[in-house]
Structures are given as C-alpha cells and as structure tokens.
C-alpha positions in Angstrom: 26.6 -17.9 16.6 23.5 -15.9 16.8 23.8 -12.1 17.7 22.1 -11.4 21.1 18.9 -9.0 20.9 19.1 -5.8 22.2 16.1 -5.4 24.7 15.6 -1.6 23.6 15.3 -2.7 20.2 12.5 -5.4 20.8 8.7 -4.3 20.4 5.6 -6.3 21.5 3.1 -8.2 19.0 0.8 -5.3 19.9 3.2 -2.4 19.0 4.1 -4.4 15.7 0.4 -4.9 14.8 -0.6 -1.3 15.6 2.5 0.2 13.4 1.1 -2.1 10.6 -2.6 -0.7 11.0 -1.5 3.0 11.1 0.5 2.4 7.8 -2.2 0.7 6.1 -4.5 3.4 7.0 -2.2 6.3 5.9 -1.7 4.4 2.7 -5.3 3.7 2.0 -6.0 7.4 2.6 -3.5 8.7 0.5 -4.4 6.7 -2.4 -8.0 7.7 -2.0 -7.2 11.2 -1.6 -4.8 10.9 -4.7 -8.0 9.5 -6.7 -6.3 6.1 -7.3 -9.5 4.4 -6.2 -12.5 5.3 -4.2 -13.4 4.1 -0.5 -16.2 2.1 -1.9 -13.8 0.3 -4.3 -11.0 -0.4 -1.5 -13.7 -1.7 1.0 -15.0 -4.0 -2.0 -11.5 -5.5 -2.4 -11.3 -5.9 1.1 -14.4 -8.3 1.2 -13.1 -10.1 -1.9 -9.7 -10.6 -0.5 -11.3 -11.7 2.9 -13.4 -14.3 1.2 -10.5 -15.5 -0.9 -8.4 -16.1 2.3 -11.0 -17.7 4.0 -11.3 -20.2 1.2 -7.7 -20.9 1.2 -7.0 -19.0 -2.2 -4.5 -16.4 -2.9 
C-alpha cells in the first residue's frame, strides 16, 4: 500500500521549477568563473540544444 504524503513536504510546481532555475544558474556561473567554458559558449550550446529539442532530436 502507498505511503501517504506529508503535506509539509509537498512543494508546488512553481517552487520546484524555481529551485531548478536557481541551481542551473549557480552551476553555470561557477563553471564560467572556473574557466570551464565562456558565457558565449554556454549560450551557443543553449541555442543548439533548443533547436535539437524542437526537432525532436536528443
């Protein structure tokens, strides 16, 4: 039988999404600061991935 969820542990979709956005931004900034890639390289990859996803390609 399923375990009931504790209402205090349930988060909204917006809270979950915002958490992901904050984590992604922190990780991106850290990688740019460490010189792993440039902001421009990151933005180009975002465009590439966006185009691939719109075409249905991984």
